[in-house]
NUVEX-129404 format. One line per 5 residues: number of its first residue (from 1); their letters; for each residue x, y, z of C-alpha. Coordinates in steps of 0.001 Angstrom, whole numbers, plus 500000, padded with zeros to 6 digits. Each point is the difference from the previous one (the first is absolute). Layout:
BEGIN
NUM = a = X/Y/Z; ...
% end
This chain:
BEGIN
1 = mgggr = 820355/398102/486622; 499683/502955/497734; 497274/502308/498844; 499891/503416/498260; 500303/503187/501905
6 = nrssr = 496504/500944/499363; 498301/496660/500508; 499985/497423/502639; 500460/496250/499337; 500263/498911/503638
11 = tqrrh = 497414/497632/501380; 497624/501801/502386; 497456/498489/502254; 497156/501089/497761; 501403/497713/497318
16 = fkqgr = 499137/496955/502121; 496354/501215/500385; 499114/501278/496595; 498015/497288/498024; 500274/497530/502828
21 = envwk = 496822/498045/500711; 499296/498111/503222; 500765/496460/498767; 498293/498324/502992; 496578/501705/499590
26 = rnksd = 497730/500783/497058; 497164/502297/499335; 496535/498295/499726; 499523/501838/496804; 502514/497706/498463
31 = seqqp = 497662/497097/500476; 497581/501760/497844; 502168/499990/496971; 499705/497490/497306; 501737/496688/500536
36 = dnqdn = 502091/500319/496901; 502907/501280/502200; 501205/502652/497553; 503013/501741/501277; 499144/503180/502039
41 = nnnnp = 503297/501229/501186; 498959/503705/499422; 497039/499679/502485; 501321/501640/503201; 498001/499814/503206
46 = densn = 498790/503220/501538; 501637/501800/502844; 498117/497940/502701; 500218/496615/498398; 503182/499095/501763
51 = nptnp = 498229/500260/503433; 499400/496384/501305; 497157/501377/502172; 498046/501166/496793; 496902/497786/499982
56 = twepl = 500046/499725/496166; 503244/497878/500216; 500297/496371/500474; 502808/497497/499759; 501350/499390/496465
61 = ttqnp = 498510/496981/498198; 502705/497587/498965; 498300/498665/496953; 499747/500707/496343; 497943/497780/497573
66 = sfdey = 502154/500946/497025; 503030/499039/501910; 498721/496644/500789; 498715/499235/496514; 503404/501196/498383
71 = ykeqg = 502338/497940/502034; 497832/496872/499973; 500042/500135/496272; 503695/500632/499828; 500650/496946/502234
76 = vvaae = 502494/501837/502300; 499314/497298/502647; 498240/496622/499838; 496254/499890/500615; 500398/498120/503270
81 = ewdaf = 502227/502673/501280; 497781/502891/499079; 498415/500393/503400; 503181/499840/502018; 501655/502464/497398
86 = meclr = 497077/502540/500555; 499893/499623/503703; 503638/500845/500311; 499641/503026/497636; 497237/501327/502333
91 = aalpa = 502054/499568/503128; 502453/502706/501223; 503528/499715/498804; 502580/498972/502697; 502604/502437/500850
96 = afrin = 503596/499417/498725; 503345/501611/500418; 503576/499432/498999; 503174/500650/502108; 502519/502320/498253
101 = ssspf = 503070/497599/499692; 502283/503097/499705; 498990/501441/503251; 502591/499747/502788; 497290/498752/502373
106 = yndir = 498438/497388/497749; 501279/497034/502178; 498582/501598/503134; 496586/500553/498362; 499790/496492/498663
111 = sqlen = 500995/498761/503527; 497308/502170/501584; 497354/498667/497669; 501135/496369/500552; 500465/500064/503712
116 = dfmks = 497747/502707/501276; 496983/500587/497850; 499334/496544/498669; 499983/498652/503585; 498018/502784/501540
121 = llaeg = 497308/499996/497249; 499682/496240/500311; 499479/500435/503787; 497404/502672/499443; 498090/497708/497575
126 = tdgse = 499317/497509/502631; 497407/502208/501899; 497169/498737/497826; 500315/502448/496949; 501373/498388/496912
131 = meair = 503261/501657/499080; 502509/498701/497536; 503571/500742/500938; 502217/501963/497533; 502206/497855/498103
136 = plpwy = 502838/500311/497466; 499047/499472/496312; 501365/496548/499211; 501137/500930/496483; 501754/503206/500755
141 = pdnla = 503820/499494/500714; 501447/500133/503506; 496772/500742/501841; 500094/503621/498936; 496311/500175/499049
146 = whsnf = 497039/499564/502425; 496429/499389/499813; 497380/501001/502524; 496286/499394/499953; 498900/502737/502350
151 = srkql = 497549/502805/499038; 500522/503572/500945; 497240/499751/502493; 501780/497157/501726; 503265/501833/500028
156 = rknht = 498455/503002/501754; 497797/498020/502536; 502333/497455/501474; 502992/501249/502129; 502546/497556/498518
161 = lerfh = 498814/500698/496501; 500091/503753/500617; 503644/499683/500966; 500613/497912/496927; 498210/502621/497781
166 = sflkl = 502080/502882/501496; 503145/497927/499365; 499033/499599/496267; 499218/503774/499562; 503296/501113/501643
171 = eneig = 502244/497562/498182; 498242/500645/496640; 500452/503812/500434; 503641/499628/500598; 500552/497517/497206
176 = nitrq = 500933/496828/501947; 496842/498235/498600; 497717/500611/497051; 496281/499237/500218; 499280/498367/496745
181 = eavsm = 497423/497491/498683; 501408/496548/499906; 499491/499336/496225; 501522/503347/499287; 503296/498706/501230
186 = vpplf = 500211/497126/497442; 500932/501754/496754; 503465/501380/501120; 500938/496519/501317; 499859/498597/496546
191 = ldvcp = 502184/502760/498498; 503109/498457/501636; 501515/503265/500605; 503782/500173/500754; 501945/503004/501463
196 = hhfvl = 501593/500869/496703; 496664/500155/498088; 498475/503074/498346; 496361/499613/500817; 496998/501968/498742
201 = dmcaa = 496603/500125/501729; 497872/501329/497205; 496724/500710/502019; 501568/500372/503530; 497496/501991/502190
206 = pgskt = 499240/499802/502904; 503446/498336/500355; 499856/496772/502025; 501446/497878/497210; 502650/502668/499252
211 = fqlle = 501001/499793/503698; 500242/496259/499680; 502203/500320/496814; 502249/502466/501916; 500437/497414/502764
216 = mihql = 501036/497428/497602; 502790/502058/498373; 501287/501046/503507; 499546/496604/501627; 503508/498595/499294
221 = tspgs = 501772/503340/500218; 502568/500466/502789; 499274/502722/502603; 501199/503537/498899; 500144/499030/496285
226 = lpdgl = 497517/500281/497073; 498830/497382/497530; 500973/500310/496307; 496313/499829/498854; 497194/502523/500342
231 = vvand = 496239/500181/499904; 498099/502445/497709; 496459/500387/501334; 497496/501570/497675; 496466/501121/500230
236 = vdiqr = 498046/502382/497667; 497901/501720/502961; 501969/502606/501862; 497959/499635/503128; 500431/496186/500107
241 = cnlli = 503650/500683/499285; 500213/502072/503205; 498558/497067/501997; 502681/497845/498276; 502822/502384/501116
246 = hqtkr = 498613/500077/503422; 499964/496256/500138; 503571/499538/498707; 501356/502754/502058; 499834/497658/502952
251 = mstan = 502764/497900/498253; 502490/502743/499785; 501637/498798/496905; 502276/501691/497534; 499126/497338/497250
256 = livtt = 496562/501283/498988; 498539/502256/497320; 496325/500976/499999; 498604/501196/496657; 496471/501129/498879
261 = heaqh = 499519/498645/496497; 497206/498260/498233; 501259/496506/500185; 499417/499128/496359; 502196/503052/499138
266 = fpsch = 502874/499353/502371; 503080/501491/498302; 503039/497984/499116; 502500/502916/500373; 502049/499028/496921
271 = hnrsc = 502680/502697/499995; 500858/499554/496399; 496631/501804/499212; 501087/503280/501253; 502855/502338/499159
276 = qnase = 500699/500543/503650; 503775/500052/500783; 501391/498544/503141; 502083/503140/500811; 496948/502276/499289
281 = cgivk = 498052/498035/502637; 502811/500213/502466; 500741/496269/499835; 503750/499252/500364; 499758/496381/498668
286 = kpdis = 497300/498482/497739; 497915/497461/501935; 500556/496354/499293; 496389/499480/498794; 498701/501399/496767
291 = qllfd = 496344/499162/500475; 497810/499455/502928; 499180/496231/500097; 499101/497791/502911; 500903/496448/501353
296 = rvlcd = 496548/499704/501577; 496713/501678/499312; 496936/499918/502276; 496859/500619/497820; 497134/500208/502571
301 = vpcsg = 497565/501662/497626; 496892/502032/500889; 497112/497657/500054; 496298/499585/500918; 501047/498933/503489
306 = dgtlr = 497244/497322/500749; 502766/497968/501777; 499920/502564/502750; 496212/499719/500809; 500754/498901/503510
311 = kapdi = 501773/503233/500909; 498034/502309/497695; 496438/498814/500152; 498775/502942/498092; 501194/498263/496827
316 = wrkwn = 497021/497649/500378; 497697/502906/499130; 502145/501395/497167; 501133/496820/498185; 498987/499280/496510
321 = pgmgn = 501624/497913/497102; 500768/503200/497980; 502656/501138/502682; 502358/497250/498969; 499269/500445/496308
326 = glhgl = 500809/503617/500114; 503331/499445/501582; 501172/497210/497761; 501702/502205/497351; 501885/501939/502621
331 = qilia = 501300/497021/501769; 501410/498791/496642; 501780/503178/499547; 501555/500115/503284; 501161/496395/499845
336 = mrgls = 501445/500465/496554; 501823/503087/501074; 501396/497976/503011; 501254/497344/497790; 501643/502459/497669
341 = llkvg = 501857/501502/502894; 501069/496510/501356; 503542/498809/499248; 500400/496773/497994; 500107/497243/502668
346 = grmvy = 497900/502076/502399; 496905/499170/501787; 496647/501913/500087; 497032/499208/502380; 496518/500973/498606
351 = stcsm = 497499/500107/502894; 496411/501336/500746; 497762/499912/502955; 497135/498879/497684; 498482/496608/499316
356 = npien = 498802/501126/496449; 501642/497933/497302; 499685/503014/497506; 502481/501887/502229; 502187/496877/500730
361 = eavva = 500375/497133/497569; 498807/501928/497102; 502692/502593/500538; 502709/497456/500465; 499009/498198/496904
366 = eilrr = 500128/503116/497897; 503449/500736/501448; 501208/496621/498842; 498455/500354/496534; 501677/503322/499471
371 = ckgsv = 503454/499008/501305; 500124/497074/497444; 502001/497601/502147; 502411/502708/501470; 498195/499724/503345
376 = elvdv = 498947/496880/501846; 497504/499328/502795; 502003/498436/502839; 498774/497097/501970; 500688/500865/503745
381 = sselp = 497829/497282/501457; 503018/498642/501946; 500665/503464/501635; 498426/500963/503316; 498456/496461/500243
386 = qlvrr = 497837/500835/503105; 498237/502704/498114; 496638/498483/498713; 499433/501154/496464; 497922/498851/496923
391 = pglkk = 500933/499767/496260; 498933/502764/497603; 496901/499598/497906; 500234/498881/496378; 496306/500667/499166
396 = wkvrd = 497800/503047/500769; 497300/502142/498390; 499509/503672/499556; 496991/501804/501576; 498868/503240/498329
401 = kglwl = 496692/501854/500304; 498238/496974/501464; 501301/497618/497160; 502299/497096/500399; 502534/499900/497191
406 = nsyrd = 501744/496731/499190; 502323/501400/497343; 500632/503164/498126; 497586/498960/497210; 497123/500373/502489
411 = vpenr = 500795/503800/500665; 497446/502298/498446; 501499/502471/497594; 498995/502962/502250; 501956/498447/502793
416 = qaavv = 503262/499279/498352; 501509/503240/501351; 499553/498604/503530; 500403/496249/499555; 503104/499040/498067
421 = psmfp = 501582/496690/499045; 502653/500027/502680; 497343/499502/502612; 499343/496528/498719; 502109/496927/500643
426 = tgrtf = 501462/499671/496577; 500173/503829/499214; 498974/499272/496443; 497163/501009/497715; 498434/497863/497269
431 = edisd = 501773/502391/497484; 503471/499136/501470; 499212/496332/499677; 498836/500320/496343; 503305/501822/499150
436 = ndcai = 502294/497609/501725; 498258/496797/499116; 498483/500791/496504; 501457/496745/498688; 497656/498147/502246
441 = steel = 496367/499746/498810; 497158/500553/502417; 498901/496325/499599; 503514/498836/500861; 500316/502273/502947
446 = ctkis = 496586/498762/501360; 501296/496406/499749; 503203/500984/501913; 497946/501606/502932; 497533/497116/500191
451 = ngnse = 502988/497653/500217; 501442/501901/502892; 502998/501296/497980; 499283/503611/500108; 502972/502302/500434
456 = dgiel = 500241/503414/501613; 496271/499892/500839; 498963/500357/496269; 496370/501120/499654; 497833/500318/496965
461 = eddsv = 497492/502544/498849; 497852/497239/498413; 496652/499828/501609; 499687/496258/499364; 502526/499277/502715
466 = antnl = 499129/502814/502355; 498126/497699/502423; 502777/497607/500272; 501058/499666/503711; 503679/500207/499143
471 = ldvee = 499449/503314/498432; 498154/501548/502920; 502967/501325/501971; 503450/500603/498646; 502959/498359/501702
476 = stlpl = 503438/501332/500022; 502940/497890/498857; 502413/502088/502026; 501344/498617/503375; 497859/502180/502070
481 = ehcmr = 499801/497353/502673; 503322/501334/501122; 498228/503099/501127; 498941/500044/503753; 496619/500799/501484
486 = iaphd = 499736/500437/503807; 496519/499197/501165; 498836/501651/503281; 498608/496907/501505; 503095/497985/499589
491 = qntga = 502168/501745/502712; 497529/502676/501352; 501416/502880/497870; 498947/502274/497157; 499945/498973/496424
496 = ffiav = 503014/500577/497814; 501365/499204/496502; 503821/499564/499165; 501819/499138/496916; 503818/499724/499783
501 = lhkis = 501562/500898/496575; 503585/499408/499006; 501553/501943/497115; 501878/497644/497760; 501127/502206/497232
506 = alpav = 499387/503613/498742; 496279/500691/499169; 499082/499859/496221; 501060/503172/498123; 497098/502370/499408
511 = qkksl = 500108/502668/497400; 498176/503272/500371; 497896/501261/497096; 500101/503726/499453; 496973/501821/498912
516 = rstgk = 501651/500489/496642; 500425/496395/499324; 496614/498939/501323; 497867/502655/498380; 496597/500766/501483
521 = lsssk = 498841/498189/503110; 497160/497561/499358; 496683/500863/501533; 498890/496417/500014; 498430/498995/503290
526 = nvqaq = 501784/496686/499939; 503345/501926/499816; 498908/502413/502779; 499164/496929/502130; 503355/498476/499388
531 = natce = 501784/503316/500697; 498010/500268/503287; 501964/497176/501507; 503118/499877/497963; 498839/497297/497729
536 = vkedt = 501166/501563/496823; 501725/497223/498210; 502771/502175/498659; 501044/500771/503562; 500490/496324/500934
541 = divev = 501681/499001/496774; 502931/501261/498070; 498839/502083/497177; 501754/501594/497070; 500211/503757/500199
546 = tdgpv = 502261/502654/499042; 501075/501153/503575; 502770/498459/501950; 499494/497580/502824; 499135/500903/503563
551 = seada = 502048/498863/502978; 498578/497217/501934; 499014/502151/503100; 497670/501874/497733; 498858/497153/497715
556 = qvpet = 496872/498813/501534; 498093/503193/500701; 497170/500698/497520; 499557/503318/498282; 496459/500741/501214
561 = vavss = 497706/498387/502452; 496297/500880/500491; 498793/500296/503538; 497380/497326/500878; 496529/501291/500894
566 = htdem = 499652/497678/502931; 502439/501733/502323; 501812/503316/500459; 502955/498234/501452; 501362/498989/496640
571 = aeavl = 502557/502443/498880; 500324/501184/496400; 503196/498470/498776; 502373/502065/497772; 503200/498664/498313
576 = dadps = 503249/500793/501752; 501528/502725/497822; 502727/498978/497495; 502054/503185/499458; 500967/498732/496525
581 = ipsee = 496385/500464/498824; 498986/503617/499158; 496676/501361/501271; 497096/499692/497730; 496249/500460/500645
586 = neagd = 497714/497357/498512; 496408/500487/498918; 498712/498864/503283; 501517/502969/501677; 502657/498010/501958
591 = iqpsn = 503322/501820/500338; 502994/497758/499950; 503005/500877/502339; 502793/501793/498333; 503689/500243/500507
596 = gnksg = 500599/503408/501388; 501345/501976/502957; 496503/500504/501482; 499939/499797/503938; 496202/499986/500069
601 = pdvvg = 497654/497087/499156; 498476/499301/496573; 496282/499596/499555; 498812/496556/498859; 496578/499551/498554
606 = gkrkl = 498935/503442/501382; 499523/498447/503508; 503146/498563/501652; 503328/501767/500475; 503059/497853/499749
611 = qvqgk = 503457/501248/500921; 502535/498955/497299; 503425/501160/501196; 501614/502664/502192; 499294/501279/503395
616 = wigvd = 496552/499010/501448; 497764/502914/500875; 498793/500124/503540; 502621/497553/501220; 503111/501012/501744
621 = pvify = 503167/498922/498188; 502494/497542/501144; 503444/501713/500260; 503360/498544/501046; 501277/502081/502916
626 = rddsi = 503569/501186/499259; 500597/502894/502462; 503454/498902/500993; 500277/502423/502862; 496733/498625/501778
631 = vskik = 500846/496457/499289; 503576/500509/501379; 498508/501557/503136; 497602/497120/500433; 502758/497373/499623
636 = efygi = 502414/501848/502405; 497357/500669/502603; 498787/496425/500265; 503333/498417/499202; 498468/497918/497090
641 = kesfp = 502455/497315/498938; 501505/500175/496442; 498866/496432/499491; 496330/501102/499954; 498938/500888/496361
646 = fnghl = 498971/503514/500478; 500990/502184/497128; 497560/499681/497101; 497449/498362/502127; 498264/503107/501385
651 = vtrns = 496956/501459/498279; 497545/502869/500687; 496491/500987/498675; 500894/503673/500053; 501280/501615/496759
656 = dtshv = 501437/502871/502131; 502777/498190/501609; 500838/502877/502266; 496738/499617/501924; 499905/496220/500302
661 = kriyy = 498119/498644/503104; 500294/496338/499458; 502727/497849/498638; 499220/496365/498823; 502251/497098/499760
666 = vsnsv = 499666/497451/497120; 501747/496589/499411; 502317/499486/497091; 497326/498322/497994; 497562/502853/500419
671 = kevle = 502814/502481/499242; 500426/498117/496694; 496376/500247/499127; 499819/503726/500772; 502978/500599/497728
676 = lnlla = 498418/498065/497276; 496895/501886/500401; 501826/503333/499684; 501572/498844/496869; 496697/498909/498577
681 = gqqlk = 498446/503366/500543; 498433/499298/503404; 497319/497584/498820; 499279/498755/503475; 497451/501876/502036
686 = iasvg = 501461/499505/503477; 497893/500500/503080; 502533/498883/502538; 503529/498518/499952; 502549/498664/502480
691 = vkmfe = 499913/500606/503826; 500120/503352/501648; 503439/500151/501589; 500567/503694/501099; 497564/502769/500833
696 = rqtsk = 500832/503655/500621; 499416/501064/503581; 498337/503450/499998; 500042/500775/503746; 501927/503024/501294
701 = estas = 502507/497714/501632; 500848/498314/496632; 501698/503266/498840; 502637/499454/502617; 500703/496402/499007
706 = pcsfr = 502843/499186/497622; 497469/497947/498018; 496294/500999/499606; 499016/496666/498466; 498861/497351/502408
711 = isseg = 499826/496192/499288; 496432/498952/499522; 498369/497043/501672; 499427/498277/496666; 503616/500206/499020
716 = lplll = 501586/499327/503492; 499999/496048/499729; 501927/500247/496699; 502499/502578/501079; 500531/498984/503581
721 = phvtk = 502881/497342/499407; 501878/502664/497939; 499873/502861/502614; 503004/500593/502198; 499185/503457/501586
726 = qilya = 497095/501453/501940; 499151/496766/501677; 498894/499584/503640; 499749/496606/501842; 497252/500001/502535
731 = stvdf = 499071/497525/502823; 496608/498470/500127; 498761/502435/502595; 501117/503213/498160; 498811/498542/496527
736 = khllq = 496525/499490/501534; 499894/503407/501453; 500630/501450/496623; 497169/497981/498421; 497736/501028/502741
741 = yksik = 500585/503586/500574; 501403/500947/496606; 502403/502768/501369; 502393/499600/502874; 502604/502488/501374
746 = fadft = 503607/498750/500253; 499916/500130/503859; 496995/497720/500139; 501601/497014/498347; 500716/497105/502569
751 = daefr = 503329/498915/498326; 502849/502438/500621; 501851/498827/496924; 497059/500640/497886; 499701/503566/501353
756 = sqasn = 503633/500590/499222; 499716/498632/496490; 496787/502054/499308; 501528/503295/501343; 503112/499559/497807
761 = lslgc = 498084/499261/496901; 499588/502592/497163; 496923/501908/499739; 497591/498356/497478; 498632/496540/499146
766 = civvl = 501265/497085/501872; 499288/496243/500285; 499255/498287/503278; 500741/496296/500107; 498687/497614/502602
771 = ikdne = 502803/498007/501619; 499385/496222/500076; 500646/497675/502859; 503329/500556/502095; 501431/502245/497237
776 = kapdt = 500651/503092/501904; 503047/501169/498083; 499108/502020/496976; 503351/499523/498419; 499320/496127/500003
781 = yqvda = 496494/500339/498795; 499389/498968/496326; 497260/501891/498314; 498258/498292/497165; 496645/500044/498238
786 = sstai = 498369/497864/502754; 500946/502499/502751; 497025/501778/501589; 500609/503794/499359; 497995/503225/499676
791 = gcwrg = 500755/503304/498505; 500195/503020/502460; 501002/503622/500019; 502776/501125/502278; 498896/503432/501211
796 = rnsis = 501870/502389/502223; 499188/498362/503188; 497805/496924/499092; 499385/497118/497800; 496645/499817/498039
801 = vmvta = 498507/496980/498207; 499228/500388/496296; 497822/497003/499329; 496221/499626/499962; 497951/499144/503067
806 = idcqe = 499010/496648/498537; 503579/499029/499277; 500737/500938/503602; 497141/497768/501246; 501212/497065/497846
811 = llerm = 503523/500343/501344; 498826/500086/503504; 498105/496747/499544; 502985/498421/498172; 502287/500660/502886
816 = pmhle = 501696/496583/501040; 497753/498141/502368; 502814/499111/502414; 500642/503739/500559; 496580/500575/501505
821 = tdlas = 501522/500274/503505; 502137/502867/498875; 497057/501732/498166; 497842/499653/503184; 502723/501623/502195
826 = seenk = 500220/502719/497447; 496489/501218/501066; 501564/500828/503385; 502785/502010/498234; 497949/502429/497913
831 = pssvq = 501990/503008/498741; 499758/502865/502464; 498734/502403/497288; 497307/497530/499175; 499023/499518/503743
836 = aaeav = 499793/503865/500269; 497733/500319/496956; 497705/497214/501351; 499823/501784/503373; 498972/503281/498349
841 = vemkd = 497321/498124/498039; 498583/498348/503211; 499969/503324/501799; 498093/501722/497094; 497569/497087/500004
846 = aeike = 499481/500347/503707; 499344/503829/499645; 497396/499280/497384; 498155/497445/502043; 499920/502432/503134
851 = en = 498594/502842/497719; 497309/497657/498816
% end
């Protein structure tokens, strides 16, 4: 993770506190506010407001009249279900977690859940208190996802639950399980990811879905090898990106790239756009890919988040209809960018944790209209049959400033900058209808509608038919019933929306209009409104202009987008730069990106800075590590097999290769993308890449070692099957002693053969492997990726463990159950150095007690 020398981009503890409100309590002053529930994200509580003992605080009220009115009118659930729906939303969300299928212990964890916790928790539930046992989610494959209905208070209070809670925390920290909301696990399942797929997660933080996608590409891969695919995880927020990196770091994968771009501007890295030469970039062979396109795209866009009310009850207070309206345009931008980066034949999942049709069906309908048949909405009702889902809506209204709007004709002129046609089911204005159906008279059109033969939700401006019931609410003719709505009271979950899109052919060609061809920008309010959410007709249709066509990956991004006044989360959208268009400044003061050798960002609209090409300021570069002398020493010292793809797969984040501290390993697919990125002028803003394989040891003893680079814990599972030197084979007792005491002298090991091996080993990093049952001869022991091993340092007279305390704790708990007799006996055979140290401590404690 890189940052500039004079600035820090690492996540600090304070980042988790700043702007963080207590979501379970609210100040009484909130109840004095008007019930219009206007968004008040900027109102931060005072210093003492987080103190639960403060008498001015009371439990958060889980109700909002505007919320009730809005969703009753939209008909998200039937009237007879409303009470059950609201009762479920006000209840605490059950905990859920997923077992990492790529973990070497996943079978043990699943067995422990099925045979230990399920039975013990059921037994505890018979003492009078109602306790629902944990259970696997029926719709998730292979019993790898689990559901629990325990609150945090229950987990802390009951002894059995406390043990279960400790189990969850430990396994989550290590990476064997991921604590994740149940409905959040659904979108990746509908992507149908295979190990060879290139996958893009456009809005990835905090990373639970990214972790899920990584599991899928690794699932069918044999131990010690890497899949042909990769995952690119992107998020615009650098602090959230750090959380994403921390989350995925537990996976220890070489098939991941983490980037920090605005999703609607994610670059396509087309190397034909730059004059970079392969030899100039240090690339021996041109990559097989000429543009960064993906087989699968997960488009889990920013949303109002009212589907998460059960775990974020502060949304009850903040919610208002304008939140969804303000994000509508950004969601369209991100979705269209995702489709333009999708390969023909690929699949994209659009999802939100919102129930608002303006953020859900309205966005999907606009996508289908723009793509003009090149994209289809997939019916996945036969997939995951045990998942209860509801069809998407085909009718909805727009709520703005207290008014219900049935169609765009009802929008007041002064609100057309905020409420646009794409928010309505048909996405059309009366002017559009008049242009397309001018041959049909108003009288004939009225007759068609009254006879039930209306097509495309046609509406009239004629006041004489304004009161007709058929004209009250528009209805979409698109197959939006193929969308999925997950209601919270169906399976005791949160709420979610999912749409699966299949790209049949290339998107319609869109031509850019340069400022010289378009002349002055119109100042019409209607044009501004259409620009605000990318509704300019010339951006969705083929227009005749003098400039050349734009590649598909840049085709669907509009030139300018106004930021909605309803929310500060909607980003200002700017066109991905086309180097063939020279820089010009228009009368509105917007500076268009130019083709040049600038390394710094361009100013857009006088507000936002956008990097065009070149190295990213404040981000460490990604450089292929080609120091042959160091690489040769590493290969020789550890005896790395020639069959392991090593050369060309090592990268570093330090431009000064003579002072490299960490070396990362990348898969072949990631290597190709990095080479393409270099040829394209480093368009990707990379925050993290690959898995840390080697780290320079800076202790005094390391200077005497033939190799100063040690194998990192993250890289050990991948490299272990390919290492032939610096390996020690330990018995159960000696392996446990290392985990417990961290450093042991040669003379204190119980196994004489192990002592001999350790003393004859070269000074430096080594690998200690736990010998399995009845396999005492190291020469017959086969090391593979499933072997239990830890990285250590062979000092002058001792072996020291180089893994974290929590990893040691996890390995101790995962020691084979049938070896417990040996482990118990090991307590009687503590190393003499450890016994001496404990005796000294006991003597000092006794002296202190006597003095007192």
